[in-house]
C-alpha positions as CSV (number, residue, x, y, z in Angstrom):
1,X,18.8,-18.4,-0.8
2,X,15.0,-18.3,-0.6
3,X,15.3,-14.9,1.1
4,X,17.2,-13.5,-1.9
5,X,14.5,-14.6,-4.3
6,X,11.9,-13.2,-1.9
7,X,13.5,-9.8,-1.9
8,X,13.9,-9.8,-5.7
9,X,10.2,-10.5,-6.3
10,X,9.0,-8.0,-3.6
11,X,11.2,-5.3,-5.1
12,X,10.0,-6.1,-8.6
13,X,6.4,-6.1,-7.6
14,X,6.8,-2.8,-5.7
15,X,8.5,-1.2,-8.7
16,X,5.6,-2.2,-10.9
17,X,3.2,-0.8,-8.3
18,X,5.0,2.6,-8.2
19,X,5.1,2.8,-12.0
20,X,1.4,2.1,-12.2
21,X,0.5,4.5,-9.4
22,X,2.6,7.4,-10.8
23,X,0.9,6.9,-14.2
24,X,-2.5,6.7,-12.6
25,X,-2.1,9.8,-10.4
26,X,-0.5,11.9,-13.2
27,X,-3.7,11.5,-15.2
28,X,-6.5,13.9,-14.4
29,X,-9.0,12.5,-16.8
30,X,-10.1,9.3,-15.2
31,X,-13.8,9.0,-14.5
32,X,-15.0,9.4,-10.9
33,X,-18.3,7.6,-11.3
34,X,-17.8,3.9,-10.3
35,X,-20.0,2.8,-13.1
36,X,-17.4,4.1,-15.6
37,X,-14.4,2.5,-14.1
38,X,-12.3,-0.2,-15.7
39,X,-10.0,-2.2,-13.4
40,X,-6.6,-3.8,-13.8
41,X,-5.4,-6.3,-11.1
42,X,-2.0,-7.9,-10.8
43,X,-1.5,-10.9,-8.5
44,X,1.9,-12.2,-7.3
45,X,1.9,-15.3,-5.0
46,X,4.9,-17.1,-3.7
47,X,5.8,-19.5,-0.9
48,X,9.0,-17.6,-0.3
49,X,7.0,-15.3,2.0
50,X,7.1,-18.4,4.2
51,X,10.8,-18.8,3.6
52,X,10.5,-22.0,1.5
53,X,10.8,-22.9,-2.2
54,X,8.5,-25.9,-2.8
55,X,4.9,-27.1,-3.6
56,X,2.8,-24.2,-4.8
57,X,5.9,-22.2,-5.3
58,X,5.0,-19.3,-7.6
59,X,2.0,-17.8,-9.5
60,X,1.4,-14.5,-11.3
61,X,-1.9,-13.4,-12.9
62,X,-3.1,-10.2,-14.5
63,X,-6.8,-9.4,-15.0
64,X,-8.7,-6.7,-16.7
65,X,-12.3,-5.9,-16.0
66,X,-14.7,-3.8,-18.0
67,X,-16.7,-0.8,-16.8
68,X,-20.3,-1.6,-15.6
69,X,-22.7,-2.8,-18.3
70,X,-26.4,-2.9,-18.4
71,X,-26.2,-6.0,-20.6
72,X,-23.3,-8.2,-21.7
73,X,-23.9,-7.3,-25.3
74,X,-22.9,-3.7,-24.5
75,X,-19.2,-4.9,-24.4
76,X,-17.8,-4.8,-28.0
77,X,-15.2,-7.4,-27.1
78,X,-17.9,-10.1,-26.9
79,X,-18.8,-11.5,-30.4
80,X,-22.5,-11.5,-31.2
81,X,-22.7,-15.3,-31.5
82,X,-21.6,-15.6,-27.8
83,X,-24.5,-13.6,-26.3
84,X,-27.2,-16.3,-26.7
85,X,-24.8,-18.9,-25.3
86,X,-24.0,-16.7,-22.3
87,X,-27.7,-16.1,-21.6
88,X,-28.6,-19.8,-21.9
89,X,-25.8,-20.6,-19.4
90,X,-26.6,-18.0,-16.8
91,X,-30.3,-19.1,-16.9
92,X,-29.4,-22.6,-15.9
93,X,-27.1,-21.8,-12.9
94,X,-27.5,-19.6,-9.8
95,X,-26.7,-16.2,-11.2
96,X,-27.9,-12.7,-10.3
97,X,-30.5,-11.8,-12.9
98,X,-32.4,-9.0,-11.1
99,X,-33.5,-6.1,-13.3
100,X,-31.1,-3.8,-11.3
101,X,-28.1,-6.2,-11.7
102,X,-24.9,-4.7,-13.2
103,X,-22.6,-6.7,-15.4
104,X,-18.9,-6.8,-16.1
105,X,-16.7,-8.7,-18.5
106,X,-13.2,-9.7,-17.4
107,X,-10.1,-11.1,-19.1
108,X,-7.3,-13.0,-17.2
109,X,-3.9,-14.3,-18.1
110,X,-1.6,-16.2,-15.7
111,X,0.9,-18.9,-14.9
112,X,1.3,-21.2,-11.9
113,X,4.3,-23.3,-10.9
114,X,4.4,-26.4,-8.7
115,X,7.5,-28.4,-7.5
116,X,8.5,-31.0,-4.9
117,X,10.2,-30.0,-1.7
118,X,13.7,-31.0,-3.0
119,X,14.3,-29.1,-6.2
120,X,18.0,-30.2,-6.4
121,X,17.2,-33.9,-6.9
122,X,17.3,-35.0,-10.6
123,X,15.5,-38.4,-10.0
124,X,11.8,-38.8,-9.8
125,X,10.6,-38.3,-6.2
126,X,7.6,-40.7,-6.1
127,X,6.4,-39.6,-2.7
128,X,6.5,-35.9,-3.5
129,X,4.2,-33.5,-5.4
130,X,4.9,-33.6,-9.2
131,X,6.7,-30.8,-11.1
132,X,4.0,-29.0,-13.1
133,X,3.3,-25.7,-14.8
134,X,0.0,-24.2,-15.8
135,X,-0.2,-21.4,-18.4
136,X,-3.7,-20.1,-19.1
137,X,-6.1,-17.3,-20.3
138,X,-9.7,-16.9,-19.5
139,X,-13.0,-15.0,-19.6
140,X,-15.0,-14.0,-16.6
141,X,-18.6,-12.8,-16.5
142,X,-19.8,-10.9,-13.4
143,X,-23.3,-10.0,-12.3
144,X,-23.7,-8.0,-9.2
145,X,-26.1,-6.1,-6.9
146,X,-25.2,-4.1,-3.8
147,X,-25.1,-7.4,-1.8
148,X,-24.4,-10.2,-4.2
149,X,-21.6,-10.8,-6.8
150,X,-21.8,-13.8,-9.1
151,X,-18.8,-14.8,-11.3
152,X,-18.8,-17.3,-14.1
153,X,-15.4,-18.1,-15.5
154,X,-14.0,-20.2,-18.3
155,X,-10.2,-20.8,-18.4
156,X,-8.3,-22.5,-21.3
157,X,-4.6,-23.2,-21.2
158,X,-2.0,-25.9,-21.1
159,X,-0.3,-28.0,-18.4
160,X,3.2,-29.4,-19.0
161,X,6.4,-28.3,-20.7
162,X,4.4,-26.0,-23.0
163,X,3.5,-23.9,-19.9
164,X,7.1,-22.8,-19.7
165,X,7.3,-23.1,-15.9
166,X,10.8,-24.5,-16.0
167,X,12.0,-21.5,-18.1
168,X,10.2,-19.0,-15.7
169,X,11.5,-20.5,-12.5
170,X,15.1,-21.2,-13.6
171,X,15.5,-17.9,-15.4
172,X,14.9,-16.1,-12.2
173,X,17.2,-18.4,-10.3
174,X,20.0,-17.7,-12.9
175,X,19.5,-14.0,-12.7
176,X,19.8,-14.1,-9.0
177,X,22.8,-16.6,-9.1
178,X,20.8,-19.2,-7.2
179,X,20.9,-23.0,-7.9
180,X,18.3,-23.9,-10.5
181,X,15.6,-26.6,-10.1
182,X,17.1,-29.9,-11.4
183,X,14.0,-32.2,-11.7
184,X,11.9,-30.6,-14.4
185,X,12.5,-33.6,-16.7
186,X,9.9,-35.3,-14.4
187,X,7.1,-32.8,-14.9
188,X,3.6,-33.6,-16.0
189,X,3.1,-34.1,-19.8
190,X,1.6,-31.6,-22.1
191,X,-2.2,-31.6,-21.8
192,X,-4.8,-29.0,-22.9
193,X,-6.4,-27.6,-19.8
194,X,-10.1,-26.5,-19.3
195,X,-11.7,-25.2,-16.2
196,X,-15.3,-23.9,-15.7
197,X,-16.1,-22.2,-12.4
198,X,-18.9,-20.4,-10.7
199,X,-18.6,-18.4,-7.5
200,X,-21.1,-16.3,-5.4
201,X,-20.2,-13.7,-2.9
202,X,-22.6,-12.3,-0.3
203,X,-22.2,-9.1,1.6
204,X,-23.7,-10.5,4.8
205,X,-23.3,-7.6,7.1
206,X,-21.7,-4.1,7.2
207,X,-21.7,-1.3,9.7
208,X,-20.0,2.0,10.3
209,X,-18.6,2.5,13.8
210,X,-18.5,6.1,15.2
211,X,-18.4,7.4,11.7
212,X,-14.7,6.6,11.6
213,X,-14.2,2.8,11.4
214,X,-16.0,0.3,9.1
215,X,-16.7,-3.4,9.5
216,X,-18.1,-5.9,7.0
217,X,-18.5,-9.6,6.6
218,X,-18.4,-11.2,3.1
219,X,-19.1,-14.9,2.5
220,X,-18.5,-17.0,-0.6
221,X,-19.3,-20.4,-2.1
222,X,-18.3,-21.9,-5.5
223,X,-17.7,-24.8,-7.8
224,X,-15.0,-25.7,-10.3
225,X,-15.3,-28.3,-13.1
226,X,-12.7,-29.5,-15.6
227,X,-9.5,-31.6,-16.1
228,X,-7.5,-28.9,-14.2
229,X,-9.6,-29.1,-11.0
230,X,-13.0,-30.3,-9.9
231,X,-14.0,-29.1,-6.5
232,X,-16.4,-27.1,-4.3
233,X,-15.5,-24.4,-1.7
234,X,-17.1,-22.2,0.9
235,X,-15.6,-19.5,3.1
236,X,-15.7,-15.9,4.3
237,X,-13.8,-12.8,5.1
238,X,-14.1,-10.2,7.9
239,X,-12.7,-6.7,7.3
240,X,-12.2,-3.9,9.8
241,X,-10.7,-0.5,9.2
242,X,-11.0,3.1,7.9
243,X,-12.8,3.8,4.6
244,X,-13.1,0.2,3.5
245,X,-13.7,0.0,-0.3
246,X,-17.3,-1.0,-1.0
247,X,-16.2,-3.9,-3.1
248,X,-16.5,-7.6,-2.5
249,X,-13.3,-8.2,-0.6
250,X,-9.9,-9.4,-1.5
251,X,-8.9,-12.6,-3.4
252,X,-6.2,-15.0,-4.0
253,X,-5.6,-16.7,-7.3
254,X,-8.4,-19.4,-7.4
255,X,-11.1,-20.5,-9.7
256,X,-13.8,-17.9,-10.2
257,X,-12.2,-15.4,-7.9
258,X,-9.4,-13.8,-10.0
259,X,-11.1,-10.5,-10.7
260,X,-12.3,-8.0,-8.1
261,X,-15.4,-6.2,-9.5
262,X,-15.5,-2.4,-9.2
263,X,-17.8,-0.9,-6.6
264,X,-21.4,0.0,-7.2
265,X,-23.0,3.5,-7.0
266,X,-23.1,4.9,-3.5
267,X,-19.5,3.9,-2.9
268,X,-17.2,6.5,-1.2
269,X,-14.3,5.5,-3.3
270,X,-13.1,8.5,-5.3
271,X,-14.7,10.8,-2.7
272,X,-12.4,10.2,0.2
273,X,-8.7,10.2,-0.3
274,X,-7.5,7.1,1.4
275,X,-8.3,4.1,3.6
276,X,-6.7,1.1,5.4
277,X,-8.1,-2.1,6.7
278,X,-7.1,-5.5,8.1
279,X,-8.9,-8.7,7.2
280,X,-9.1,-12.3,8.2
281,X,-10.5,-15.1,5.9
282,X,-11.0,-18.8,5.7
283,X,-12.0,-21.3,3.1
284,X,-12.8,-25.1,3.1
285,X,-12.5,-26.9,-0.2
286,X,-13.6,-30.3,-1.1
287,X,-11.4,-31.6,-3.9
288,X,-12.5,-34.4,-6.3
289,X,-9.8,-33.9,-8.9
290,X,-6.6,-31.9,-9.0
291,X,-4.3,-32.5,-12.1
292,X,-1.3,-31.1,-10.2
293,X,-1.6,-34.0,-7.7
294,X,-3.6,-36.7,-9.6
295,X,-1.3,-36.4,-12.7
296,X,-2.2,-36.3,-16.3
297,X,-5.8,-37.2,-17.4
298,X,-5.1,-39.4,-20.4
299,X,-1.4,-40.3,-20.0
300,X,0.4,-42.1,-17.3
301,X,2.4,-39.7,-15.2
302,X,3.7,-39.0,-11.7
303,X,0.9,-38.6,-9.1
304,X,0.4,-38.6,-5.4
305,X,-2.5,-39.4,-3.1
306,X,-4.3,-36.1,-2.5
307,X,-6.2,-34.9,0.5
308,X,-9.9,-34.5,-0.3
309,X,-10.4,-31.6,2.2
310,X,-8.1,-28.6,2.2
311,X,-8.5,-25.6,4.4
312,X,-7.1,-22.1,4.0
313,X,-6.6,-19.5,6.8
314,X,-5.2,-16.1,6.2
315,X,-4.6,-12.6,7.6
316,X,-4.0,-9.5,5.6
317,X,-3.6,-5.8,5.3
318,X,-4.9,-3.5,2.5
319,X,-4.2,0.2,1.8
320,X,-6.3,2.1,-0.7
321,X,-6.0,5.7,-2.0
322,X,-8.7,6.8,-4.3
323,X,-8.8,4.2,-7.1
324,X,-5.5,2.4,-6.1
325,X,-5.4,-0.5,-3.7
326,X,-2.5,-2.7,-2.6
327,X,-3.2,-5.8,-0.6
328,X,-0.9,-8.3,1.2
329,X,-2.2,-11.6,2.5
330,X,-0.3,-14.3,4.5
331,X,-2.0,-17.6,4.0
332,X,-1.7,-21.0,5.6
333,X,-2.9,-24.0,3.6
334,X,-3.3,-27.4,5.2
335,X,-1.7,-30.5,3.7
336,X,-2.8,-31.3,0.1
337,X,-1.3,-34.8,-0.2
338,X,-0.6,-37.8,2.1
339,X,3.2,-37.6,2.2
340,X,3.3,-33.8,2.7
341,X,5.2,-33.2,6.0
342,X,3.3,-30.1,6.9
343,X,1.0,-27.4,5.6
344,X,2.3,-24.5,3.5
345,X,2.7,-20.8,4.1
346,X,2.0,-18.6,1.0
347,X,2.2,-14.9,0.6
348,X,0.0,-13.0,-1.8
349,X,0.5,-9.4,-3.1
350,X,-2.2,-7.8,-5.1
351,X,-2.2,-4.4,-6.9
352,X,-5.6,-3.1,-8.1
353,X,-6.1,0.0,-10.2
354,X,-9.4,1.4,-11.4
355,X,-9.4,4.1,-14.0
């Protein structure tokens, strides 16, 4: 049964990819200068890539990123009253503020779904991860140079029945004639959700090999604060292939990393027709608070004893043709709570279009 859902979502994602790419390549008016590009990115993550249906079971996110800006106030979507606040914030945290820094404004919208391992049980499974949904929208501010990308993100949303996770999961199961999850009556209660996050990426090293192959190394570190999650993380990514995009690597859905910024000037994107690369990445996260394991903040709810250190290891493949990129990542995540029998395999598909 998990295989049926897996095929359904893969086919659905690929159909969306084809529609977007046909529209994109049928238009001859998109700008070629990277500074003029806007970017749309669609994430789909699901544990069915590991042939399971539990824990962090499904997530979707769509993000939009503005063209390059000399100043944040150049984006008409930001109200004037927000500009002084933005400047005061970025002056108090590590944020790229060089005169040559380029800025972007991003908007994101997503949903995440969490379940225990036995979704047919109707009773509360006290030793298992709670049922939970997270529906959110957010604003991301980017500042970048050729070697550094800083991201400041604020996300507002809701955890609980109002996140409509039960509807999303069981509607797909009904469409595919698969047994629905029976324990959603035990999910976390409704709670407003707030998350602030900061992340920095460094292009540590890059080199061209024989004028054919490219290699680069990108590291990152970040913090998240809020009732959704409070944590710190650090990690890196190695990429090797032909015509690697001069961006700041690939991402999964995580705080401060949901939007891939367009490339800077000097990039070969748009000048060479296609490229392909493989990548390997890792991340270590220290978790102080996680609402999806610790339970509701102000109300008594189901919770489990979480692990304070969680590690991600992943391998992936990306294909890009001009301003279109599709990325697949197979990720292994270590145990997140004490009674979890084993780590989790998660698959991530990402479609990126710059136009």
